[in-house]
C-alpha positions in Angstrom: 98.2 143.8 101.7 101.3 144.1 99.7 100.5 140.9 97.7 97.1 142.4 96.7 98.9 145.5 95.1 101.1 143.3 93.0 100.5 143.8 89.2 99.7 140.9 86.9 103.1 141.4 85.2 104.9 140.9 88.6 102.7 137.9 89.4 103.5 136.2 86.1 107.2 136.8 86.6 107.1 133.9 89.1 107.2 131.5 86.2 110.8 132.6 85.4 112.1 131.4 88.8 114.5 128.5 88.4 112.7 126.3 91.0 109.4 126.9 89.3 110.9 126.1 85.8 112.3 122.9 87.3 108.8 121.7 88.2 108.0 121.5 84.4 110.8 118.8 84.0 109.7 117.1 87.2 106.2 117.0 85.8 107.5 115.3 82.7 109.3 112.7 84.8 106.2 112.1 86.9 103.7 111.9 84.0 105.8 109.7 81.7 105.3 106.4 83.4 101.6 106.6 84.0 100.2 105.7 80.6 103.0 103.2 80.0 101.5 101.0 82.7 97.9 101.8 81.7 96.4 102.6 78.3 99.7 102.3 76.3 100.4 99.0 78.0 96.9 97.7 77.1 97.5 98.7 73.4 100.8 96.8 73.4 99.3 93.7 74.9 96.3 93.7 72.6 98.6 94.2 69.6 100.4 91.0 70.6 97.1 89.1 70.8 96.7 89.0 74.5 93.0 88.4 75.5 90.8 91.2 76.7 90.1 89.3 79.9 93.8 89.2 80.7 94.3 92.8 79.7 91.5 93.8 82.1 93.7 92.7 85.0 96.3 95.4 84.2 93.9 97.9 85.9 95.1 96.4 89.2 98.5 97.8 88.6 96.9 101.2 89.1 96.0 100.4 92.7 99.6 101.2 93.5 98.9 104.9 92.9 95.9 104.9 95.2 97.7 103.5 98.2 101.0 105.5 98.0 100.2 107.1 101.4 100.9 103.7 103.0 104.7 103.9 102.4 104.9 107.7 102.4 106.0 107.6 106.1 109.1 105.5 105.0 110.0 108.2 102.4 109.6 110.9 105.1 111.8 109.2 107.7 114.2 106.7 106.1 117.7 107.8 104.9 119.1 106.0 101.9 122.7 104.9 102.8 125.4 107.1 101.3 123.0 108.8 98.8 121.1 110.8 101.4 124.3 112.2 102.8 125.5 113.2 99.3 122.3 114.6 97.9 119.9 115.3 100.7 116.6 113.8 101.9 114.3 114.6 98.9 116.7 114.5 96.0 118.1 111.1 96.9 114.6 109.6 97.0 113.6 111.3 93.8 116.7 109.9 92.1 116.2 106.4 93.3 112.6 106.4 92.2 113.5 107.8 88.7 116.1 105.1 88.2 113.7 102.5 89.3 111.2 103.7 86.7 113.8 103.8 83.9 115.1 100.3 84.8 111.5 98.9 84.9 110.6 100.4 81.5 113.8 99.1 79.9 113.1 95.7 81.3 109.6 95.7 79.9 111.1 96.6 76.5 113.1 93.4 76.5 110.1 91.1 77.0 107.8 89.4 74.5 104.3 89.4 76.2 103.3 86.3 74.4 106.3 84.4 76.0 106.6 86.0 79.4 103.4 87.8 80.3 103.9 87.5 84.1 107.2 89.3 83.7 105.5 92.2 82.0 103.1 92.5 84.9 105.9 92.2 87.4 108.0 95.0 85.9 104.8 97.0 85.3 104.1 96.9 89.1 107.8 97.9 89.7 107.3 100.9 87.4 104.0 101.9 89.1 105.5 101.5 92.6 108.6 103.7 91.7 106.4 106.2 89.9 104.0 106.5 92.8 107.0 106.9 95.1 108.3 109.6 92.8 105.0 111.4 93.0 105.1 111.4 96.8 108.6 112.8 97.1 108.3 115.4 94.3 105.2 116.7 96.0 107.2 116.9 99.2 110.1 118.7 97.4 107.7 121.2 95.7 106.2 122.2 99.1 109.5 122.5 100.8 111.4 124.3 98.0 109.5 127.6 98.0 107.2 129.7 100.1 103.4 129.0 100.0 102.6 132.0 97.8 104.5 130.3 95.0 102.8 127.0 95.4 100.2 127.8 92.7 102.9 128.6 90.2 104.8 125.4 91.1 101.7 123.4 90.7 100.8 125.0 87.3 104.3 124.3 85.9 104.2 120.7 87.3 100.8 120.1 85.6 102.1 121.5 82.4 105.0 119.1 82.3 102.7 116.2 83.4 100.3 116.8 80.6 103.1 117.1 78.0 104.4 113.7 79.3 101.0 112.2 78.9 101.0 113.2 75.2 104.5 111.7 74.8 103.7 108.4 76.6 100.3 108.1 74.8 100.4 109.4 71.3 104.2 109.5 71.1 104.7 105.9 72.2 102.0 104.6 69.8 103.6 106.5 67.0 107.1 104.9 67.7 105.5 101.5 68.1 103.7 101.9 64.7 106.8 102.9 62.7 109.5 101.0 64.7 108.5 98.5 67.4 107.1 98.3 70.9 110.5 97.5 72.2 111.9 100.7 70.7 108.9 102.7 72.1 109.6 101.5 75.7 113.3 102.0 75.4 112.7 105.5 74.2 110.4 106.2 77.2 113.1 104.8 79.5 115.7 107.1 78.0 113.4 110.1 78.4 113.5 109.6 82.2 116.9 111.2 81.9 115.0 114.5 81.8 113.9 114.0 85.4 117.2 112.5 86.5 119.2 115.5 85.2 116.8 117.9 86.8 117.2 116.1 90.2 121.0 116.4 89.9 120.8 120.2 89.0 118.3 121.4 91.7 119.2 122.2 95.2 118.0 120.4 98.3 115.4 122.3 100.5 116.5 123.3 104.0 115.2 120.8 106.5 117.0 121.9 109.6 114.2 123.9 111.3 111.5 121.4 110.4 113.7 118.5 111.5 114.3 120.1 114.9 110.6 120.9 115.5 109.6 117.4 114.4 112.1 115.6 116.7 110.8 117.6 119.7 107.2 116.8 118.8 108.0 113.1 118.2 109.9 112.7 121.5 106.9 114.1 123.4 104.4 111.7 121.8 106.7 108.7 122.0 106.7 109.2 125.8 103.0 109.8 125.9 102.1 106.8 123.8 104.8 104.3 124.9 105.8 105.7 128.2 109.2 106.9 129.3 112.2 104.7 129.1 113.4 102.4 126.4 111.1 101.2 123.6 111.2 98.7 120.7 112.6 100.2 117.5 109.5 99.2 115.4 106.9 100.6 117.9 108.9 103.8 118.3 109.3 104.2 114.5 105.6 103.7 114.1 104.7 106.5 116.5 107.3 108.8 115.0 106.7 108.2 111.3 103.1 107.0 111.1 101.2 108.3 114.1 102.8 111.7 114.5 101.9 113.1 111.1 98.2 112.6 111.8 98.5 113.7 115.4 100.2 116.9 114.3 97.5 117.7 111.8 94.7 117.4 114.3 96.7 119.1 117.1 97.4 122.1 114.9 93.8 122.4 113.6 91.7 121.0 116.4 88.1 120.2 115.5 88.5 122.3 112.4 90.7 119.5 111.0 87.5 117.6 110.3 86.1 120.5 108.3 89.4 120.7 106.3 89.3 116.9 105.6 85.6 117.2 104.5 86.5 120.1 102.2 89.4 118.2 100.7 87.1 115.3 100.0 84.4 117.3 98.3 86.2 120.2 96.5 86.7 118.2 93.3 83.4 116.1 93.5 81.7 118.1 90.8 84.6 117.9 88.4 85.4 114.2 88.9 81.8 113.1 88.9 81.1 114.4 85.5 84.4 113.4 83.9 83.5 109.7 83.3 80.4 110.7 81.2 82.2 113.4 79.1 83.2 111.3 76.1 79.9 109.2 76.0 78.1 112.6 76.2 80.0 113.9 73.1 79.4 110.7 71.1 75.7 110.4 72.1 75.1 114.1 71.1 76.4 113.3 67.6 80.0 114.7 67.6 82.5 112.7 65.6 85.7 111.2 67.2 87.7 113.8 65.2 85.6 116.6 66.8 86.3 115.1 70.2 90.0 114.8 69.5 90.5 118.2 68.1 88.2 120.3 70.3 87.9 118.2 73.4 91.5 117.0 73.7 93.9 119.3 71.9 92.0 122.6 72.4 91.1 121.4 75.9 94.8 120.8 76.7 95.6 124.4 75.8 92.7 125.8 77.8 93.7 123.7 80.8 97.3 125.1 80.7 95.9 128.7 80.4 93.8 128.0 83.5 96.6 126.5 85.4 99.0 129.4 84.8 96.2 131.9 85.6 95.5 130.0 88.9 99.2 130.1 89.8 99.4 133.9 89.1 96.2 134.5 91.1 97.8 132.8 94.2 100.8 135.0 93.9 98.7 138.2 93.5 95.7 137.5 95.8 96.7 134.7 98.1 95.2 131.2 98.1 91.7 131.5 99.6 89.9 133.9 97.3 91.0 132.1 94.1 90.0 128.9 95.9 86.4 130.2 96.1 86.5 131.3 92.4 87.7 127.8 91.3 84.9 126.1 93.2 82.3 128.4 91.7 83.6 128.0 88.2 83.9 124.2 88.3 80.3 123.9 89.5 78.9 126.5 87.1 80.5 125.1 84.0 78.4 122.0 84.4 75.4 124.2 83.6 77.0 124.9 80.2 77.1 121.2 79.6 73.4 121.0 80.5 72.7 123.7 77.9 74.8 121.9 75.3 72.7 118.8 75.8 69.7 120.7 74.6 71.4 122.0 71.4 72.8 118.9 69.8 76.2 118.7 68.0 76.9 122.4 67.8 80.7 122.8 67.3 80.8 126.5 68.4 79.0 125.7 71.6 81.3 122.7 72.2 84.3 125.0 71.9 82.8 127.4 74.4 81.9 124.7 76.9 85.3 123.0 76.5 87.2 126.2 77.0 85.2 127.2 80.0 85.4 123.7 81.6 89.1 123.3 81.1 90.1 126.8 82.1 88.0 126.3 85.3 89.6 123.0 85.9 93.1 124.4 85.4 92.5 127.3 87.8 90.9 125.2 90.5 93.5 122.4 90.3 96.6 124.7 90.6 94.9 126.7 93.4 93.7 123.6 95.3 97.2 122.1 95.2 98.5 125.3 96.6 95.9 125.1 99.4 96.7 121.5 100.2 100.4 122.4 100.3 99.7 125.2 102.8 98.1 122.6 105.2 101.2 120.5 105.4 103.7 120.6 108.3 107.2 120.3 106.6 108.3 117.9 109.3 105.9 115.3 107.7 105.5 116.7 104.2 105.4 113.5 102.2 103.0 111.6 104.6 100.5 114.4 105.0 100.4 115.5 101.4 100.1 111.8 100.2 97.0 111.5 102.5 95.5 114.7 101.2 96.0 113.8 97.6 94.4 110.4 98.0 91.5 111.9 99.9 90.8 114.6 97.3 89.8 112.1 94.6 88.2 109.3 96.6 84.6 110.7 97.1 84.4 112.0 93.5 85.5 108.6 92.1 82.9 106.8 94.2 80.1 109.1 93.2 81.1 109.0 89.6 80.3 105.2 89.6 76.6 106.1 89.7 76.8 108.6 86.9 75.6 106.2 84.2 72.6 105.2 86.3 71.5 108.9 86.5 72.1 109.5 82.8 70.1 106.4 81.8 67.2 107.4 84.2 67.1 111.2 83.8 69.2 112.1 80.7 72.3 114.2 80.3 70.7 117.6 81.0 69.4 116.6 84.4 72.7 114.8 85.1 74.8 117.9 84.6 72.4 120.1 86.6 72.7 117.6 89.5 76.5 117.6 89.2 76.5 121.4 89.4 74.4 121.2 92.5 77.0 118.7 94.0 79.5 121.5 93.7 77.6 123.9 96.0 78.8 122.5 99.3 82.4 123.0 98.2 81.7 126.7 97.4 80.0 127.2 100.8 82.9 125.6 102.7 85.5 127.6 100.7 83.7 130.8 101.7 83.5 129.6 105.3 87.2 128.8 105.4 88.0 132.3 103.9 85.8 134.1 106.5 87.4 132.1 109.3 90.9 132.8 108.1 90.1 136.5 107.7 88.7 136.7 111.3 91.8 135.0 112.6 94.1 137.4 110.8 92.1 140.4 112.1 92.2 139.0 115.7 96.0 138.4 115.4 96.5 141.9 114.0 94.5 143.4 116.9 96.6 141.5 119.4 99.8 142.6 117.8 98.8 146.3 117.6 100.6 148.6 120.1 98.7 149.7 123.2 
């Protein structure tokens, strides 16, 4: 009840907390490598005359980010010799990942793609692997560093830094390459990883003692249940502790309701992701110029996304997670109807600005709140493993469905497509409401049990 009485001013003060501010710099460190092994890399290779067929294979580097949950159990359980003792479980892994990214980017800067293209691919994979690992462990640090009511603010600040890094690694790297060289561009990006490294050295390590004690007790019990009492092989015991137990824990804590939660995670962003691939073709087909798309769709959209993200973080502090979660689901689905209306108007810049502002503010709110929701589901004994699974699951259905978006547009047109995408968002709204009602009933039952007499 006290959180609901909090003023907006008090809620916004969360962004002045040192750990929340630190997430901006972690966001820069996480976002910087992404484009350098994707679109910026493809521009570099094409500039050196590499064939489009060969450049197409660079997309496979991105698979690394989609399978990061595979090695997340190692990050959760393995100590780095000496460094973990000095810096702690999370900071040591963050530092190693950041150094790996910086080394990989510097190595790429020293290679001529025309003479050693396999080496470019090899170091690109190194950068992607270290970057994906950094994502896993920064997510774990974010969840463990503060209480769950601040997770929305942590997510908003992280997204802010991430988006700034995308501008630096995209437009910034291209600008440096144009006026200096590609080598200088990648050296500069490697040097900018110092932002994340300094942040890692300055922040404090979260307290793991309680979570570690609870995790060990849970793991001992399941090792005996799965492998039997007595001595076991090190590999089989590690597999049960580090790989099986995070999933067993999630289902044991939530029971059959775990399936509802996983379904909700998979569909919450379907409406948002499914329309994303058709956005730029829609603007162009409607008659907007590339300059209109850049200024209104990208720059203005960036500002609106950040406004939405910071609003979402403040809402979580003021109202808790679940009510803003419903609002985000409704807004994301409803804004697709604005796109449908724009499809009937033609290239109207005023309406484009209205649609872009509504869409990006909605996306900013829903993303920061949803990240806070996912963070609340995690057991801190298995933070990296469980959150890596959730973050992979939340994009998979949307990406699959978006593959059919062009077929729908060709067959029915943009207006019908956006209406259909809005309808796809309804199940997420209904499930969000159901989760809120269920949580409210549970809290009422617990309060009744705790009441004297």
